[in-house]
Each structure stands twice: as C-alpha cells, then as structure tokens.
C-alpha positions, 0 to 999 in steps of 0.5 A: 833599423837601429841607429848607431849610438855613441858608446858610453865611456867607463868610469863616468861619474853619475850626476845627482838628479833633481830628486836627490838634490831635493831630498838633501836640501830638505834634510839640511833644512830640518837640521838647521831648524833643529840646531843639532850639529851632529845631524848636520855633519851626517847629512853633509857626509851623505851628500858628499858620498852621493856627489862623489858617485857612491854605489847606488841602484840607478835606472839609467845605469848602463851596466856595461860599455863597449869600445875598441881595445887600446892599441900598442901605444895605449891611445883610445880609438873611436872606431876600428879601421881595417884595410886589406886585399880580397881573400885576406883575413884581418884581426882586431880586438874589442873591449867590454867593461862591466861597470856594475856590481853583478855579472853581465852577459853580452852578445856580439855580432857583425852588421852592415852600416847604412844611412837612414833616409835622413842621413843618420848612420845605422846598422842593418839587422843580422838577416839583412847584413850581406856585406862586410857585417857578415865577414866579421866573426867572433869564433866561440866568443860571440857570447861573453860573460863579464864578472862585476867590475871587470874588463874583457878583451875579445878578439875578432876577425874580418875575412874579406872574400875573394873577388870583393869589390874595391873601396869602402865596405862600412860595417859595425860591431854590435853588442847586445845585453840587458835590453840595450844595443851599442855599436862600434864603427868598422871602417873597412877598405878593400884595396883597389881603384877608388872612385868618389862621385855623387849627384844631387837630385829632386830639388824643390822649395817647401814652406814659406816665410821663416820656415822655407826650406830647400829639399834635395836628394844626395846620391853616392855614385862612387865606392868610398864614403863622402863628406859633402858640402852644400851651397845654394845660389838664388837669382830673383826676377825682381832683385837680388835674393840671398842664397846659402854659403857653402857649408859642410853637411853633418852627413857621412854618405856611404857608398851607393846610398841615397839620402833626402835632406832639407836646408833652411832658407831664411832669406827666401823672398816674399814676392818673386820668381827665383831660380835656384842652383844647388851645388854639392861638393866632396873631396875627390869628387866632381861638383854636382849641381841641380836647378829648380824654379820657385814662385813666391806669392804672399797668398794671404795678401793676395786673397785680401786684395782680391776680396777687397776688389770684389767688394768694391766692384759689388758696391759700385754696381749696387750704387749705380742700380739705386741711382737709376731707379731713383731718377726713373727711366727716360720720359716718353716723347710728346705727341706731334702737334697737328699742322695748321690749315692754310688761310682762306681754305677749309680743311677737307679729307682725301679718300683714297681711290675716290674720283675727283 
C-alpha cells in the first residue's frame, strides 16, 4: 500500500550537492595557484549560476507536481474538502505543473485513503478502492500530457451514490508518471448524523530499562476521522511510578480503522509491580480506557544473586564434608571390665539346667 507523499511545490530551487561544491572549490584552488584573474571570474560566475538554479539534469528532479487548484481568492490549498448529500455530484479542480524542459505524461485516478498498521496515511490500490475513491471521475482527462514549463488545470467530479452512509469518506487523487506517484488528500463528508467513538485495546508492556514501551491498539468505532490524545497512569506497589502526561498523537485515525501503536516509557521502574491505565480521548468522543499489569524484575541482578547463593551453598557443604573427614568418625566404646569376685569365695561357673 503506497504511503501518501507530500507533493513537492513548483519553483523550488535545487540546492547544490556535495559533489558540485567540491568541484567548484577545486577549480577555485587551481585558479588561486595560477593567479589568472580572468579564470577566477569565470569560475565565480559558474558557481553563481549553479547556486541560482541554472538548468541542469539532476537525478532527483521530480519533473512535475500536483496540488489542488487555487480557489477564487487565489490561496493555496493543502487538500480538497467536499461535502454533500447522497445522490449529489460535487466538482473541483486539480493543478498539474511540468517543471522540466520536456513533455510529461501523468495519469490520474481516485483512491480510498487508509491507515497502515502503524497509523500512517496511505492509499489503496485501484482494485481495492470501493468507497469514495471509486466515486472520483476525471472523464476524458484521466491521462494528461503537459508541455514543458506549463501548468494544466484538470476538473474532476465526485458522485455520491444514493444511500451512502453519513460521515467521513476519506479518499485521495493519485497522479502517476515517470515512475513516481503523488497523492492529494480528499476530505469528503456525506451529510447526516456523525458519531465520534473510539476504543483502546491490547495494552501490554515491552522491553526494559530505557527501551521500555507501552504497546496498545486504537480502534475508530465511529464514522468521522479522529485526532486522538493519549495519557498513561502508573501505580506501583513499592512506590510512586511516573506515567505519561496527555499528549496529541501524530495519527489521524480514519473511520473503522485499527492501528497498533507504542508509547515510550522512560520512567519505567527497575523493580516493582505496576498497574497501568491507558486513557485515549478525541474531540467529541467519550474517553476510552484500558488497563494492564506489568512486573519489573532486574533479571540480570537476580541471576547473579541466585548464582552467588548457589556457589556459597556448595562451598559450605564442601567445607563441612572436609572437616568431618579430617576428624574421623566417632570412637568405638571400650569393652566393659569384668566384675570383681567377692572376697573369700572362689569363682564358679553356673551351668544352665544342671542339678545342684
């Protein structure tokens, strides 16, 4: 899906590149060494011509530009804005400028605007443009040949089908020529009730330390484009944890679209259990919230501590074993001494079962 580029403005001066500056300086050095003032003047004139944008073949020369034609007051417009009822036909004009010295051929088409997965604005291919992009028509002027150094104004229409749903229908006019594409936004609103609504989902914490981010998904549940703002609150078990103050996101969330975003969290703790609350707001919409719980454990320190404890335990067990082997086992008890005979009587032996 091609991303909508910013159309270049006609008449922009080309800056002298590094190679050009090096060549000019080298020639100036040669002139100084030779001491010929006439050659110095010629080189200075050539340098001035380059800096002032004298005609030259450049690899990055776009060749043509596209933008909305100026209104009645002559003010430049960054995009088209059209509004109407279902069944109406809306009209506007596109300006193409050939900034080169040869004829250019540019092909025009309408396309649906869309959000990429990370929130950027893009246009859908022609075969996938089934909404407002397919309502745009250039009639017989879809292919335009522009003579050198000429500006062409091309009219087009937007036919809103009967029964079209109210709200925003984002689209774009796409110009293609000489291997490049440029698009101009078309903000189209169909009359009727509008609803601004969004949700935030799938909140999770990724990374650690300075690279910690809060990942989340935004979904536009309404029928108008939204400019959301995000705030993060963090509640730690072991103490206060900084969150993120409310800020505008660099995203225009189109109706019905879903984007996956991340928010840097430089204040993430090193050791704690944190409850996160992500709140997203947009003009006209009810604030949306989602929560998540994250554990922060310095696993490198924990691994070193656990390894140290295991090593200490193994050392203590080995020392105890060596001490026991050095001292030997417990001594056997001495045999009992025979009882002394009574005085005046000789000892005799008693036989079991013998008669007396």
